[in-house]
C-alpha angles and dihedrals in degrees: 000000000000110000121227088215097212096162125122094277097052127108089251095062103021134076096285090054092051091051091052095045115111118239086239092066092048091049092048091051091051089051093054104279138305124271120251090256092050091051091048092051090052091045089058088060092055097254103163095194089056087054091050092053090045090053092049091050098052108021100091096045093048092046090049091050093049092047093049090050098045107026088221126109093201093050090048092050093047094047093047092053091045090055092054093044089052090049092048091049097048114009090161091072089081109098111203090197091066097055145288127326097249094057089047092054091047088051092053090048091048093052092049091047093051091053090048094048092047089054096045133034120306088259138347122246113257099221095121132150112256093249090056096055099085138351111286090236093072111063094166093050090046091058092047095052093044089056092048092050094058122091127003100307096084095049092043091052093050091049093059117105110262096251091055095039095054092050092050093045096047098043105030102030106025090037097226118160119246089257093050092047090049090053090050093049096039092232138111120281089243090060091053091050094050094045092047092049093049092042091055090049093051092045091052091048092052093049091047089051089057099230107343092139100145098074115115114247124194 
């Protein structure tokens, strides 16, 4: 997998990145930060510093979504990078008329995850060493995921059918609105509501059963 190399020594954060940054980005940062749409417009011009700020803004939430859906740190890392590489390659594919930028990115991540999960197992076991749980650069995210991976909740979530799991993850864990989740899943709001309702029911049943996660659910 090609790395985006967004550490402190990369072109995005080092001297070369600063030289290539547009004055508009620097002015926006001084004024409190550009909007998502402003960053995307600059990204379309090839502004690498705009891309770096874009990455910083969305990386953790996309990684968290992919991890909660797959149960695999490596899958989550790959999918997150693939989303940003796709955006870097063709930023014009985002259609503002169809919703906000965050739901669009979740939708891209979801499509890449579905292809990955179809190719691999339905989900990956979560018995990982602590250092494998999240990238070392994110201490706060590391603590969050460690807490989620304790107890039965994590395994129960991963045992949900995909169409229920994605509704629960997007609405209950990623805190998207029904409309945003519908845009991400390319389905009506009513479908999101019904899947979320049923997903919560199934999740509660699994937790009440104390680990009976192998039962087939329609």
